N, C-alpha and C positions, 0 to 999 in steps of 0.2 A: 679450756679445752682447745687443743691444738687442731688447726685445720690442716688436714693432710694434703689438700689441694693447693694450699697457699705456700708458694716457695719462700716467702718472707718469714713464715712461722716455723720453718723446719720440716715442712711436709714434702711430699713427692718422693720419687725414687732417687733423685740426684742430690738431695740435701741431707743425707744421713751424716751423722758425726764422723768426721774424718779421723783415721787412726794412723799412726806412723807406720810407714812401710819401707823396708829396706830392699832394694832390688837385688836379685840374685846375681852373684858375680859372673856366672856363666851365661846369663840371659841379659842381653843388651837389646832392648826393644827401642825401635825408633819412635820418635814422638808421633802421636796419633791425634787426629782431629776429633773433636767430640762429636759422636754420632747422635743424631736426633731420633728420638723414639717416635714411632708412628703417630702416637696420640699427643705428642708435644712434650714428653718427659725427657729430660737429659739422661744420657747413659754414661756411666763412669766404670770402665773395665777394672781399674785398680781397686776401687771400693767394692766391686762385686766379687772379685777373686781374692779377697784378703785372707779368708780362712782356708783357701786351698793350699796344698803343699807345693813347694817349688818343683819345677820340671827340670831335671838335669839335662845337660847337653848330650846329644847323640854322637858317639865317637866311633867311626867305622873301623879305625885301626885297632882300637881296643876290643871291639866286638869280634873281629876276625883274626885274633892273634893266633889261635890254635888251628886255624884252617891252613892247608898247604897253599902255596902260591899257584896261581892259575897261569900256565904258560901261554904265550900267544898262539893263535891259530895258524897252522902251517898246512895248507892244502896239499902240498907236495908230499909231505911225510905221511899224511892221513890217507892218501890214495895210492900208496906204493904198490900194494897187492892187487889193485884194480887193473883191468885191461885198458889199454889206450883207447881214446874216443876217436873214431874215424868219421868225419863229417863229409858227406858228399855235397857238392855244390859250392857256392861262393862262401867265403869267410865272412864272419860278422863284421860289421863296420864299427870302427872305433868311435867312441864319443868325441864330439868336437871339443877342442881345447881353446880357451880364450887366449888372445894374444897377450904376451907379457908374463904369462904364468909358467912356471917350470913344470916339466912332466911329472906325473904322479909316481912316487916312489913305492916300491914294494915294502910291505911290513918287514921289520927285522926278524931274523930267524933266531929261534932260541939256541943257546949254546949247546944244549944236549941233543938237538935234533940235527940230522944230516942236512946240509945245505944242497939243494938240488937245482936251484935256479940262480943264475947270475943276474945281479942288479945292473940296470942300465945306467950309463954314465950321464950325470946331469949336464956335463959340459957339451955333450954331443947328443942332442935329442933326436937328430935325424937318423942315427944308426939304428938298425933293427936289434931287437933283443932276441937272443938265442934261447930256444926252449931247453928245458932240462933233459938229459939223456933218459930214455925209457928203460925199463928193466930188461934183463937179458932175454926173457921169454917173449917180449913184445917187439915188433919191428919198429925201426926208427921213424920218428915223425918229422915232417918238414917244419922248418921254423916259420912262424907267422910273419906277415909283412910288417913294415914299420908302422908304429902307432896302433897295432892290433893287439887285443888282449891275448894272453896265453891260452892254450887249450884247457878247457874245463872252466873258464871264467867267461861270464856273459859280458855284453857291452856296458852294462851298468856297474860292473865291478863285483858282482855277486857270483858265487860259485854256481855252476850249472847243476841242476838236480837230476838231469838225464831224462826229462820228460820227452816223450815222443821217440825214445830209442828202444831198440829191441834188447832185452837183457842178455841173451847169449852172445850176441856179436857187438852190441852197443853201436849199431849202425843206424844212422838217421833214415827214417822211412820217408821216401819221396815217391810220388806217383810217376810211373814211367810214361813219358810223353810219346806219342806215336811218331815214328820216324817219318820225316818228310820225303815224299817221292823224289827221285832224281829229276833233274831239269829235263823237260821234254817228254816226260812220261806221264801217263794218266793214272789217277788213283784206281785202286782195285774196286770193282763194282761189287756190291753185296749180292750174296747168293740168293736168288729168288726162292720164295717159299713154294713148297709143292702144292699144286693145284688140288683143290678138294675133289673128291670122287664125284662123278656125275650122278650117282644113284646111291641110295642107302645100301649098306652092306658091302661096300667096296666094289660094286658092279661098274664096269666100264663098257664103252661101245654104244651102239645105238639102242635107244629105249623101245624100239619097235620089235616086237617078237611075234612072228606069224603064228596064228592059232594052230596050224597044222592040218593034216588030212582027216584025223578022227572027228574034230568038231564039224568039219565040212560034211562028213558022212552023216552025222546026226542031223545037221541042217537039211540035208536032202531027204532024210526020213521024216522030219517034221513037215517039209513041203508036200511029201506024198500023203500025209494025214490030212493036210489042209485041202488037197485036191480031192481026196475021198470024201471029206465032209461037205465040200461044195457040191459033189455029185449026189449026195444023200439029201441035201436040203439046207435051208438057212439055219435051222436050229442046231443040226449036227455040226455045221461049220462054226456056229457061235461057241460050242463047247470046245472045239479044238483051238479056236482063237483065245478063249479064256485061259487054257493051259499055256499058250504062247505068251500071253500078257504077264502071267505070274513068273515065268522064266525070264522075261525081259526085265521086270522090276528087280528081281534078285541079282541078275547080272549087272545091271546098271549101277546099283549101290556098291557092289563089290568092286567094280571097275573104278569107281571114284574114291576108293579107300575108306568107305564107311561100312564097317561090319563088326558086330551084328547091328543091323538096323531093321528090326522086325516091324516096328511101328511104321516106318517109312515104306517098307516093302508092301505091307498090307494096305496102307493108304493108297499107294500108286496102283496096286492091283484092284482095289475097290473102285478107283476111278475108271479103270478099263472095263470092269464088270458092269458098272452103272451105264457106261456108254453102250455096251452090248444090249442091255435090257431096254434102254431107251430106243435103240434102233429097231429092236424087235417089236416094241409096242407102237412105234410111230408108223404112219402110212408112208407110201412111196414118195410123197412130195416133201415130207418133213424129216426124212432120215438123216440128212446132212446137218440140219438144224439141231437134231437130237444129239448128235456127236459134239457139235460145238457147245451146246448148252451144258452137257455133262462135264466137258473139259473146262469150261469157264467156272462152273460152280465149284469143282474140286480144286482148281488152281487158286480161287479166292479163299477156300478153306485152309489150304496149305499156307497161304500168305498170312492169314490171321493167326494160325497156330504157331508159326515160327516167329512172328513179331512179338507176341506175348510170352514167349518161351524164356524162362529165367536162366539165361546162359550168357557166355561171353559174346559181345557183339560180332567179333570176327568169326567165331564158330557158328553163330546164328545165321550170318549171311551165307556162309559156305553150305550149311544144312539147307537153307532156303533154296539155294541154287540147285543143289543135287536133287532135292525132293520135287522141286518144280519141273525140272527137266525130265525126271523119271515119270512124273504124271503125264507130261505131254507125250513122251515116246510110247508109254503103255496105252494111253487112250487112242492114239493114232492107229494102233493095230486094228481097231474096230472098223476102220475104212475097208477092210477086206469084205465085210458084210455088205458094203455098198457097191463094190466093183463087179464088173463083168469079166469074163474070161479069167477067172481065178486059177483054174488048173494050168493054163498056159503061162500066166504070170509067175506062179510059184515054181513051175517047171523051169522057167528061165533063171530064176534065183538059184535053184539048186545046181543047174548046169554051170553057171558062172562061178559059183562058190567052189565046186569040185575042181574045175580046171585051174582056178587061181591057186588052190592048195596042192595040186598034184605036182610031184617031183619031176618036172619035165626037163629035158636037157636044153641048154642054152641060157641066155640071160634071165635074170630074175623077173623082169617085166613081161616075159613071154606068156606066163600062165594067165595073169589078169587080162591081157589083150585077147588071148584066145577065148577066155570065158565071156567077155563082152561080145565078141563076134558070134559065138555059138548061141548066146541069148537072143541076139537080133535074128539069126537064121531061124531059130525055133519059132519066133513070132510069125515070120513069113510062112513057114511051113504049115502052121496050123490055121492060117488065115486071120490072125489077130490084127488089131490095128498096128500101124507102122511104128508108133512110139512105144508100144508095149514092151517088146524085147529089150530095147535100148534102155528105157527107164528102169525096168526090173533088174537088168544086169548091172546098171550103174548103182542102184541102191544096194544090191548085194555086196559089191566091191567096197562101197563107202562103209557099210556096217561092219564088214570084216576088218577094214583098216582101223576103225575106231576101237574095236575089241583087242587090237594088237598093240595099243599105245601104252607107254610108261611101264615097262617091265611087268606085264600082267602075269598072274599066277595060273596054275592049271585049273583052278576053280573058275576063274574068270573066263578062260577059254571054253570051259564046259557049260557056261551059262550065257555070258554076253557074246562069246564067239559063235554060239549056236543060234541065239535068238535075234541078235541085231541085224544080220543080213535080211531076215524076213520082216523084222519090225520097221526097218528104214525103207524097205521096198514096198510095204503095204500102201502108204498114201500115194506113192508114185504109180502103182498099178491102178489105183482108183482114178487118178488124174488121167492116165493114158487111156482107160477104157470108158470113162464117163465124160470128163471135161473136154479132153482133146479130140475124142472121136465124134462128139456131138457137133 
């Protein structure tokens, strides 16, 4: 039995019996070195390919006998009908040529094609090559400088594909650089943007709009009701003060841009009513403490409600500010129940408000000044304390000014413009008749 793994007994892949082989006359293979099999077996290409048919030599000339000859590429003839290329800017730089090498010759032109370019003389490489004449319909092009490639050919010797050119005009697109200003002149300054309007809706001018004479007349009517209620008794005065507090809360929220705010208005009005009830139930020595207690309790309630309110933090802070100030202003109207000389105090408020809103001739400040002077004179005439007329008139002018701020609407003038002169003057009347007079 023959061992196939023993090379001495005729085994293995490389010790098969040799057969005579005649090399093909067309194939002349160079001598090869015996390749080693990965597993140590010798490889014999001749023995392995003995039974394969011979491969004839590939003849390009015979295979392409029936094909027409390929003429050389002539860019000038192929682009005869194309418009000339106009390149703005600097010409492309010619590739550097090594020393001792002759200039590159143009490829020969086929005999059947019209010759449109003149070949450069190799004996004079420094002379410029002239460009071929353009067609009759196109303008003449300037000849490129010495060593530069002709038009339509890149620096690498390849024809330009026209990338970056506009098809109708074949003009190179270049960004227009801004012209430099002449020497000694300053560049043009950019036009400033228009300033935004001072108020929404395109309003311009002062945001202070005077409430006018009609709210002042209503304020005078409310002052007359307060004077009548004070003459009838403290309970009747408390009912009129409650109406004033409800009007003050509504006007304050609308003045601060929060509408509708029914919960806030009711909460502020409830604070004022609670203060009125506390004063009516308290004795003469604890009436001021009743007002302070009611005000403090409702202010704490407002703080807790707005802190745990599920809303945006910025909106929450704004709502807390408006609701807290409305609670304070509304509850301070209760001080009219503690003050003396209430008819004289509210009369001074009505007089100052009417004169400030009256259309008097002269400067604009004439009406408020006359109103303050009339309020002081009224206090003297009725025998009230010295500071009563001055403080009541000053409170009326301050409340009217606050109601005129930030382009207020007619509704603001009919609520805040009516109630704020009396609401701001109420604690001042109490101070003038109780604290300062004592």
